[in-house]
TIKOL-960792 format. One record per residue: residue number from 1; x, y, z of N, C-alpha, C, O in turn. Coordinates in steps of 0.05 Angstrom, whole numbers, padded with zeros to 5 digits. Last residue first. Layout:
N
 zaza     nX     nY     nZ    caX    caY    caZ     cX     cY     cZ     oX     oY     oZ
  NUM      X      Y      Z      X      Y      Z      X      Y      Z      X      Y      Z
...
//
This chain:
81
 zaza     nX     nY     nZ    caX    caY    caZ     cX     cY     cZ     oX     oY     oZ
   81  00111  00128 -00309  00106  00100 -00301  00113  00080 -00322  00110  00056 -00317
   80  00112  00181 -00319  00137  00169 -00310  00133  00139 -00302  00150  00128 -00289
   79  00069  00213 -00332  00079  00195 -00352  00105  00181 -00345  00118  00170 -00362
   78  00042  00245 -00299  00067  00255 -00309  00079  00238 -00330  00097  00246 -00345
   77 -00003  00216 -00283 -00007  00238 -00302  00019  00250 -00313  00019  00264 -00333
   76  00021  00178 -00248  00004  00169 -00271  00003  00192 -00292  00006  00187 -00316
   75  00045  00210 -00210  00061  00192 -00227  00046  00183 -00252  00058  00181 -00273
   74  00001  00235 -00187  00021  00251 -00201  00038  00233 -00219  00044  00241 -00242
   73 -00024  00189 -00165 -00038  00205 -00186 -00018  00222 -00202 -00019  00224 -00226
   72  00014  00175 -00126  00008  00156 -00148 -00006  00171 -00171  00000  00166 -00195
   71  00012  00220 -00093  00037  00212 -00106  00032  00194 -00130  00044  00197 -00151
   70 -00041  00217 -00075 -00032  00240 -00091 -00006  00234 -00106 -00003  00241 -00129
   69 -00039  00169 -00046 -00057  00172 -00068 -00048  00195 -00087 -00048  00192 -00111
   68 -00002  00181 -00005  00004  00159 -00024 -00014  00162 -00049 -00004  00158 -00071
   67 -00028  00223  00021 -00002  00227  00009  00004  00206 -00012  00013  00212 -00034
   66 -00074  00194  00040 -00077  00217  00021 -00051  00222  00006 -00050  00226 -00018
   65 -00050  00158  00075 -00065  00148  00052 -00068  00170  00031 -00065  00165  00007
   64 -00028  00194  00112 -00010  00176  00097 -00024  00165  00072 -00013  00164  00051
   63 -00075  00217  00131 -00056  00233  00116 -00036  00216  00100 -00028  00223  00078
   62 -00095  00173  00158 -00110  00184  00135 -00092  00201  00118 -00095  00202  00094
   61 -00059  00170  00199 -00058  00148  00179 -00074  00157  00154 -00068  00148  00132
   60 -00076  00214  00227 -00050  00215  00214 -00047  00193  00193 -00035  00197  00173
   59 -00125  00197  00248 -00125  00217  00227 -00098  00219  00213 -00097  00224  00189
   58 -00101  00159  00285 -00119  00150  00264 -00121  00171  00242 -00119  00164  00218
   57 -00070  00192  00319 -00057  00171  00303 -00075  00162  00280 -00065  00157  00258
   56 -00096  00227  00352 -00087  00238  00326 -00075  00216  00308 -00070  00221  00285
   55 -00106  00201  00399 -00129  00207  00382 -00120  00216  00354 -00135  00212  00335
   54 -00076  00155  00431 -00067  00176  00413 -00089  00182  00392 -00089  00169  00371
   53 -00085  00115  00466 -00103  00138  00468 -00093  00161  00450 -00101  00184  00455
   52 -00058  00068  00462 -00045  00090  00475 -00062  00115  00478 -00053  00134  00491
   51 -00099  00034  00439 -00081  00025  00461 -00069  00048  00476 -00070  00049  00501
   50 -00127  00064  00399 -00141  00047  00419 -00124  00041  00443 -00133  00044  00466
   49 -00088  00091  00370 -00111  00105  00381 -00124  00090  00403 -00130  00101  00424
   48 -00056  00048  00354 -00045  00070  00370 -00067  00086  00384 -00064  00094  00407
   47 -00094  00020  00322 -00082  00008  00346 -00071  00029  00365 -00075  00028  00389
   46 -00105  00057  00281 -00126  00047  00299 -00115  00035  00325 -00126  00040  00346
   45 -00054  00062  00257 -00068  00085  00268 -00090  00077  00288 -00093  00089  00309
   44 -00045  00008  00241 -00027  00021  00261 -00041  00045  00274 -00039  00049  00298
   43 -00086  00002  00203 -00085 -00014  00227 -00068 -00002  00249 -00076 -00001  00272
   42 -00069  00040  00165 -00095  00043  00178 -00096  00027  00204 -00105  00037  00225
   41 -00020  00017  00150 -00021  00044  00161 -00047  00049  00176 -00048  00061  00198
   40 -00036 -00032  00129 -00019 -00032  00153 -00020 -00004  00166 -00020 -00002  00191
   39 -00062 -00014  00083 -00077 -00029  00104 -00062 -00029  00130 -00074 -00026  00151
   38 -00019  00008  00056 -00041  00026  00065 -00058  00012  00086 -00066  00025  00105
   37  00012 -00037  00046  00023 -00016  00063  00001  00003  00073  00001  00012  00096
   36 -00024 -00064  00012 -00016 -00076  00038 -00005 -00055  00057 -00011 -00055  00081
   35 -00024 -00029 -00031 -00049 -00035 -00017 -00043 -00047  00010 -00056 -00040  00030
   34  00029 -00034 -00047  00020 -00008 -00037 -00006 -00012 -00021 -00010  00000  00000
   33  00027 -00086 -00066  00045 -00080 -00043  00036 -00053 -00030  00035 -00051 -00006
   32 -00007 -00079 -00109 -00016 -00096 -00087  00001 -00091 -00062 -00009 -00091 -00040
   31  00027 -00049 -00142  00002 -00038 -00132 -00009 -00053 -00108 -00018 -00041 -00089
   30  00067 -00087 -00151  00073 -00062 -00138  00048 -00049 -00126  00049 -00039 -00104
   29  00038 -00126 -00179  00051 -00133 -00154  00058 -00108 -00138  00055 -00108 -00114
   28  00025 -00096 -00225  00004 -00105 -00207  00015 -00113 -00180  00002 -00108 -00159
   27  00076 -00093 -00247  00063 -00069 -00237  00040 -00076 -00218  00037 -00062 -00198
   26  00082 -00147 -00261  00102 -00134 -00243  00089 -00109 -00231  00092 -00104 -00207
   25  00040 -00153 -00297  00039 -00168 -00272  00059 -00157 -00251  00054 -00157 -00227
   24  00059 -00120 -00338  00033 -00115 -00325  00032 -00128 -00298  00023 -00116 -00278
   23  00107 -00143 -00355  00108 -00117 -00341  00081 -00110 -00327  00081 -00096 -00307
   22  00132 -00205 -00350  00107 -00192 -00356  00105 -00165 -00341  00102 -00165 -00316
   21  00169 -00247 -00346  00177 -00222 -00358  00152 -00206 -00367  00151 -00196 -00390
   20  00157 -00290 -00316  00145 -00289 -00342  00153 -00265 -00358  00146 -00262 -00382
   19  00186 -00277 -00270  00191 -00303 -00283  00180 -00303 -00312  00192 -00315 -00330
   18  00163 -00228 -00256  00191 -00229 -00263  00197 -00255 -00279  00212 -00254 -00298
   17  00110 -00245 -00244  00115 -00225 -00265  00144 -00225 -00275  00149 -00222 -00299
   16  00121 -00278 -00201  00110 -00289 -00225  00114 -00271 -00249  00121 -00279 -00271
   15  00140 -00240 -00164  00157 -00263 -00172  00147 -00275 -00198  00163 -00282 -00215
   14  00096 -00206 -00160  00122 -00195 -00169  00140 -00218 -00179  00153 -00216 -00199
   13  00057 -00241 -00140  00053 -00227 -00166  00079 -00218 -00177  00085 -00220 -00201
   12  00080 -00256 -00091  00074 -00276 -00111  00070 -00263 -00139  00080 -00274 -00159
   11  00082 -00206 -00065  00106 -00221 -00070  00102 -00242 -00092  00119 -00245 -00109
   10  00027 -00194 -00063  00045 -00177 -00077  00071 -00191 -00084  00082 -00189 -00106
    9  00009 -00235 -00029 -00001 -00234 -00057  00018 -00216 -00074  00023 -00223 -00097
    8  00034 -00221  00019  00040 -00247  00006  00031 -00247 -00023  00046 -00257 -00040
    7  00011 -00170  00027  00040 -00173  00024  00047 -00199  00011  00065 -00200 -00007
    6 -00044 -00184  00031 -00035 -00166  00009 -00004 -00168  00005  00005 -00169 -00018
    5 -00044 -00215  00078 -00051 -00227  00052 -00041 -00210  00029 -00032 -00221  00009
    4 -00029 -00175  00115 -00012 -00199  00111 -00018 -00212  00085  00000 -00221  00071
    3 -00071 -00138  00110 -00044 -00130  00103 -00026 -00154  00098 -00011 -00155  00079
    2 -00115 -00169  00128 -00114 -00159  00100 -00086 -00151  00092 -00077 -00158  00070
    1 -00103 -00179  00181 -00104 -00201  00163 -00102 -00192  00133 -00088 -00204  00117
//
């Protein structure tokens, strides 16, 4: 449910940001999209672990979260945003 709401909210923020030519709202839409992707990664890891018994799927989703966080931090501190 969280991922679906985040994707819808991200689309709305991006569309509104583009209509208003507001860079802050456009960026907020991107951040919300990333939040939705992270929620989907966690859900996928839990489902694969539960349904198929892939014990490593849940920790693998943690690595996806970590990779995403490190990438965002690098972008923030490099000044490429």
